[in-house]
Each structure stands twice: as C-alpha cells, then as structure tokens.
C-alpha positions as CSV (number, residue, x, y, z in Angstrom):
1,M,24.3,-22.0,10.1
2,F,20.7,-23.0,10.8
3,L,19.3,-21.7,7.6
4,T,21.3,-21.0,4.3
5,L,20.1,-19.9,1.0
6,D,22.7,-20.1,-1.7
7,K,22.1,-18.1,-4.9
8,V,18.5,-18.8,-5.0
9,T,16.5,-17.8,-8.0
10,K,12.7,-17.8,-8.7
11,R,10.9,-16.5,-11.9
12,F,7.1,-16.0,-12.8
13,E,6.0,-15.7,-16.4
14,G,9.1,-13.8,-17.4
15,H,9.3,-11.8,-14.1
16,L,12.6,-12.3,-12.0
17,A,11.1,-12.3,-8.5
18,V,14.3,-13.5,-6.6
19,D,17.7,-13.1,-8.3
20,E,20.4,-15.4,-6.9
21,A,19.7,-14.4,-3.3
22,S,22.2,-15.6,-0.8
23,L,21.7,-15.3,3.0
24,F,22.1,-17.1,6.3
25,V,20.3,-17.3,9.6
26,E,22.0,-18.3,12.7
27,K,20.5,-20.7,15.2
28,G,18.7,-19.1,18.2
29,K,18.7,-15.6,16.6
30,I,16.1,-13.1,15.3
31,F,16.9,-12.3,11.7
32,G,15.2,-9.4,10.1
33,L,14.0,-9.8,6.4
34,L,13.5,-6.3,5.1
35,G,12.5,-4.7,1.6
36,P,10.0,-2.5,-0.2
37,N,6.7,-4.1,-1.5
38,G,7.7,-6.2,-4.5
39,A,11.2,-6.7,-3.5
40,G,10.8,-10.7,-3.4
41,K,10.5,-11.2,0.4
42,T,7.3,-13.2,0.3
43,T,8.6,-15.4,-2.6
44,L,11.8,-16.0,-0.5
45,I,9.7,-17.0,2.5
46,R,7.5,-19.3,0.3
47,M,10.6,-21.1,-1.0
48,I,12.0,-21.5,2.7
49,T,8.6,-23.1,3.6
50,G,8.2,-25.2,0.5
51,I,5.3,-23.3,-1.0
52,Y,7.5,-22.7,-4.0
53,L,10.6,-24.6,-5.2
54,P,13.6,-22.5,-6.5
55,D,14.3,-22.5,-10.2
56,S,18.0,-22.8,-9.3
57,G,20.1,-22.3,-6.2
58,N,20.1,-24.3,-2.9
59,I,18.4,-24.1,0.5
60,F,20.1,-25.7,3.5
61,F,18.1,-26.3,6.7
62,D,20.1,-27.3,9.7
63,E,23.2,-27.7,7.6
64,N,21.5,-30.3,5.4
65,P,19.9,-29.9,2.0
66,W,16.2,-28.9,2.4
67,K,13.7,-31.5,2.2
68,R,9.9,-31.6,2.3
69,E,9.9,-33.1,5.9
70,D,11.6,-29.8,7.2
71,V,8.4,-28.0,6.9
72,T,7.1,-29.9,9.9
73,R,10.0,-28.2,12.0
74,M,8.7,-24.7,11.0
75,G,5.9,-22.3,11.9
76,Y,4.8,-19.7,9.3
77,M,2.6,-16.7,10.1
78,P,1.9,-15.2,6.8
79,E,0.9,-11.5,6.5
80,E,-2.4,-12.6,4.9
81,R,-4.2,-14.2,7.8
82,G,-6.0,-17.5,7.3
83,L,-8.5,-18.2,10.1
84,Y,-11.8,-19.8,9.6
85,K,-14.5,-17.2,10.3
86,K,-17.4,-19.5,11.7
87,T,-15.1,-21.7,13.9
88,K,-14.7,-21.5,17.7
89,V,-11.2,-20.1,18.7
90,I,-10.1,-23.1,20.6
91,E,-11.5,-25.6,18.0
92,Q,-9.5,-23.7,15.3
93,I,-6.2,-23.8,17.3
94,T,-6.6,-27.5,18.3
95,Y,-7.4,-28.3,14.6
96,L,-4.3,-26.5,13.2
97,L,-2.1,-27.9,16.0
98,R,-3.3,-31.4,15.2
99,L,-2.2,-30.7,11.5
100,K,1.3,-30.2,13.0
101,G,1.2,-33.8,14.4
102,M,-0.1,-33.0,18.1
103,D,-2.6,-35.2,19.9
104,K,-6.0,-33.9,20.2
105,K,-6.0,-33.5,24.0
106,I,-2.6,-32.1,24.1
107,A,-3.3,-29.7,21.2
108,K,-6.5,-28.4,23.2
109,K,-4.7,-28.0,26.4
110,T,-1.6,-26.3,24.7
111,G,-4.1,-23.9,22.9
112,M,-5.8,-23.1,26.2
113,D,-2.6,-22.3,27.9
114,W,-1.5,-20.0,25.0
115,L,-4.8,-18.2,25.0
116,E,-4.6,-17.6,28.9
117,R,-0.9,-16.4,28.3
118,M,-2.0,-14.0,25.5
119,G,-5.0,-12.5,27.4
120,L,-7.7,-14.5,25.3
121,G,-8.7,-17.3,27.8
122,G,-12.4,-15.9,28.0
123,W,-12.6,-16.0,24.2
124,A,-11.8,-19.7,23.8
125,E,-15.5,-20.6,22.8
126,K,-16.1,-17.5,20.7
127,L,-16.2,-17.6,16.9
128,T,-13.3,-15.9,15.0
129,T,-15.9,-13.4,13.8
130,D,-16.5,-12.2,17.3
131,L,-13.0,-11.1,17.6
132,S,-11.3,-7.9,16.8
133,K,-8.6,-7.8,14.2
134,G,-5.9,-7.6,17.0
135,M,-7.3,-10.6,18.7
136,Q,-7.4,-12.7,15.4
137,Q,-3.8,-11.7,15.0
138,K,-2.9,-13.2,18.4
139,V,-4.8,-16.4,17.6
140,Q,-2.9,-16.8,14.4
141,F,0.3,-16.3,16.3
142,I,-0.6,-19.0,18.8
143,A,-1.4,-21.3,15.9
144,T,2.0,-20.6,14.5
145,V,4.2,-21.1,17.5
146,A,2.3,-23.5,19.9
147,H,3.6,-26.7,18.4
148,E,7.3,-25.6,19.3
149,P,8.7,-25.3,15.7
150,E,12.4,-24.8,15.6
151,L,12.1,-22.1,12.9
152,L,9.6,-19.4,13.2
153,I,8.7,-17.1,10.1
154,L,6.7,-14.2,11.2
155,D,5.5,-11.8,8.4
156,E,4.2,-8.5,10.0
157,P,3.3,-10.1,13.2
158,V,2.4,-6.9,15.1
159,S,0.6,-5.2,12.1
160,G,-2.7,-3.7,13.3
161,L,-2.0,-4.2,17.1
162,D,-2.4,-1.3,19.5
163,P,0.9,-0.4,21.4
164,V,0.0,-2.6,24.5
165,N,-0.8,-5.8,22.5
166,A,2.3,-5.0,20.2
167,K,4.5,-5.0,23.3
168,V,2.9,-8.3,24.4
169,M,3.8,-9.9,21.0
170,E,7.3,-8.5,21.2
171,E,7.8,-10.0,24.6
172,E,6.6,-13.5,23.5
173,I,9.0,-13.3,20.4
174,L,11.8,-12.5,22.7
175,R,10.9,-15.3,25.1
176,L,10.8,-17.8,22.3
177,K,14.4,-16.7,21.3
178,E,15.5,-17.3,24.8
179,K,14.1,-20.8,24.5
180,G,16.3,-21.3,21.5
181,K,14.0,-20.7,18.6
182,T,15.2,-19.2,15.4
183,I,13.1,-16.4,14.1
184,I,12.7,-14.7,10.8
185,F,10.9,-11.5,11.4
186,S,9.6,-9.6,8.1
187,T,8.1,-6.2,8.7
188,H,7.9,-2.6,7.5
189,R,8.3,-1.3,11.0
190,L,12.0,-0.7,11.1
191,E,12.1,0.5,14.7
192,Q,11.0,-3.0,15.7
193,V,13.8,-4.6,13.8
194,E,16.3,-2.3,15.6
195,E,14.9,-3.4,18.9
196,L,14.5,-7.2,18.3
197,C,16.7,-8.5,15.6
198,D,20.4,-9.6,15.8
199,S,21.0,-9.4,12.1
200,L,19.2,-8.6,8.8
201,A,19.0,-8.7,5.1
202,L,17.6,-6.1,2.9
203,I,16.2,-7.2,-0.5
204,H,15.4,-4.9,-3.3
205,K,14.4,-5.9,-6.8
206,G,15.0,-9.6,-5.9
207,K,18.6,-9.1,-4.8
208,V,20.1,-9.1,-1.4
209,I,21.9,-5.7,-1.2
210,L,22.6,-5.7,2.6
211,H,23.2,-8.5,4.9
212,D,25.1,-8.2,8.4
213,T,24.6,-7.9,11.9
214,L,23.1,-4.5,13.2
215,P,26.2,-3.3,14.9
216,E,28.2,-3.9,11.6
217,I,25.5,-2.2,9.4
218,R,25.4,0.9,11.7
219,K,29.3,0.9,11.5
220,Q,29.2,0.7,7.8
221,F,26.8,3.7,7.5
222,E,28.2,5.7,10.3
223,K,28.8,9.4,9.4
224,N,30.4,12.4,11.3
225,H,27.0,13.6,12.5
226,F,26.5,15.1,15.9
227,R,23.3,16.0,17.8
228,I,23.0,18.6,20.5
229,E,20.0,19.5,22.7
230,F,20.2,22.9,24.2
231,E,18.6,26.0,25.7
232,G,19.3,29.4,24.2
233,N,19.6,30.9,20.6
234,P,21.4,28.5,18.2
235,E,22.0,31.0,15.4
236,I,25.5,31.7,16.6
237,M,26.5,28.3,15.3
238,E,25.7,29.1,11.8
239,S,28.8,31.3,11.4
240,W,31.1,28.7,13.1
241,Q,33.9,27.1,10.9
242,G,34.1,23.5,10.4
243,I,30.4,22.4,10.7
244,N,27.4,22.1,8.4
245,I,24.0,22.2,10.1
246,I,21.9,19.4,8.8
247,E,18.7,19.9,10.8
248,K,17.8,22.7,13.0
249,R,14.9,22.7,15.6
250,P,13.9,24.9,18.5
251,H,15.9,22.9,21.0
252,H,18.2,20.6,19.1
253,I,20.4,20.7,16.1
254,V,22.1,18.1,14.0
255,F,25.3,19.0,12.3
256,E,28.3,17.3,10.4
257,T,31.8,18.3,11.1
258,V,34.0,19.0,8.1
259,E,36.9,16.6,7.5
260,G,39.9,17.5,9.6
261,I,38.1,19.4,12.3
262,D,38.6,18.0,15.8
263,R,35.5,17.4,17.8
264,K,37.1,19.1,20.8
265,A,37.2,22.3,18.9
266,I,33.5,22.2,18.5
267,L,33.0,21.4,22.1
268,Q,35.3,24.4,23.0
269,Q,33.2,26.7,20.9
270,L,30.0,25.4,22.6
271,A,31.5,25.8,26.1
272,Q,32.3,29.4,25.2
273,S,29.0,30.2,23.7
274,D,25.8,31.4,25.6
275,L,24.1,28.1,24.8
276,I,23.3,25.8,27.8
277,I,24.0,22.2,26.4
278,N,21.8,19.5,27.8
279,K,23.1,16.8,25.6
280,F,25.8,16.2,23.0
281,E,26.1,12.9,21.2
282,K,27.3,11.3,18.0
283,T,24.3,10.3,16.1
284,I,23.7,6.5,15.4
285,P,22.5,5.7,11.8
286,K,18.8,4.6,11.8
287,L,17.7,1.9,9.8
288,N,15.0,4.0,8.3
289,D,17.6,6.5,6.8
290,I,19.8,3.4,5.8
291,F,16.8,1.9,4.1
292,I,15.9,5.0,2.0
293,E,19.6,5.6,1.1
294,L,19.8,2.2,-0.4
295,V,16.3,1.7,-1.8
296,G,15.0,5.2,-2.6
297,E,12.3,7.6,-1.1
298,P,9.1,6.2,0.5
299,E,7.0,6.5,-2.6
300,V,8.9,3.7,-4.4
301,L,7.9,1.4,-1.3
302,N,4.4,0.9,-2.8
303,E,5.0,-1.6,-5.6
304,P,2.8,-4.6,-6.0
305,Q,3.9,-7.4,-3.5
306,V,5.5,-10.6,-5.0
C-alpha cells in the first residue's frame, strides 16, 4: 500500500480527536476521506502531512515508516485557503513552487502552463484580491499539484466553484490519477465521491467506522428496494401483497419486497395492471443514505471541526 495508518491516535487537552484509526490508500487510486464536521478528518490529514505527530500508532509512506522528508513528495490543499492577497498570481505560484524545490525559471513556466490550462492565463499579472473566490481556488489547486507530488491531499477542492469550473477541477483530478498520482479526496459532496473515488473511509468521533471499495460498500448496504417509473394511477399497488411502499411520487415509486416474495411475481402484477412502466430497477444504495444511516441525521454534521 502507498499510505498506511496503523492505529493512529491524537489527543488535544483531554479531547480524543483520532482514536486508533487504521486505513490504507492504494497507489494510483483516489481515496475518499469522509466524516461529519469534528470527526477527526483534518487532524488525520495533518498527521499524514507532518503538521501534527501522532501520540501513538504508526504511519507508513510508500511501505516505509513515515519520515519528515516524505512531506516533499506530497501536495496538500487545505480547506482554509492560504494565498497572499497583495501578490501577483504568477509570482505567488512561482514562490510556492520554489518552496517545493523547483528552479525559479522552471517554476514560472510551469505556473504559466497551469494557468493557461485552468483558464486563468490572462490573470497571471493580477493580484489575488482581483480574483473571484473560484479563481483563487484554482490558483491554490495549481500551487498544490504543479510540482508533481506523488501524493495529493485535496480538502474540499471544488467548494464554492460553479458547475462548469467544478467539472474542470474534477477532470484535472482524474487526469492526475491517470498519470499515476495517489489522491486523498476529502469532501462533504458525496455525489463527487461516488463519481471519482475508488475506495473510501468514513470517520466518526475519531474512529474509522467504514473502509472499503465503493462496490463492496454498496453490496454491504444493499437492500431489497426497487424503483419503478410509470404512467397511470399507482394506488392499485397499495393493495398488493408482498410489497411495502417506501416512497411515492406522481411518476415513480420506491418499494421493498417482503422476504420470500419472488421479484417475478411483482413483475407479473405490474404487467397485468393498467400502469405503463417506463423503468423498473433495483435501487443502488447512495453514499448519502449510508452516511446518514451510520452517522445520524444531517443536524449532527455541524459540530466544530477538529
């Protein structure tokens, strides 16, 4: 494994922020790091990047015990952006890339190439304060990835972006994966995790409570739920034996079958009814539903961040 955390623990003044967390990230994959606010995600990331040291447990990077020099092989884009407001965009990128060991001329050329790629070529000589929040976010992304780190840690990389620029960012993340980069992707937008990530870990109250590939997680939480899209009056289904209606809308219904009821029997009843069936499918568990099932209702997701 490219990155392994083995029973890592971190406390702050009596508060247990991370509690014997174990997880692994495969090389060349996108790994989703999920959890409600205050779950310990940021603390975990800061231990990976060396900002904090764990109180106990071990971190292995590229199959070797973590050492300070490994930080140079990482790129970290924190949720709290850190650009200099009164500095020109290209000067800022050049400076940050030089901190990663790049030659000044190479850093400037690399920065300009990335600005052009991200649609910001015309803003290179502007001050950060002249840029919109979304533009600043793209600049922060460039400063994180342009030195070609082996491990990228992206904390809410598309937060605040409009749909067009969010798509641009997602395409760049996938392109980096194709180049063999390993990516930790932390976000509250679970639909992006479903689209981008190969595997994930869910952290709650400092503990890793779920860790697997997306297909295996869906299989684990799969239920006998079906969704039909139709034309007609669905009230006839309410009297059918062997099903419980979970959700009813004007043109679709979600239902579960009672244990022991054959799906073919339901299909036969549908075929004999007056409903015009446009779609019949077994529902795939969504990460949002799994998240709420394991962690709780959305109101508990607003705890202070740690």
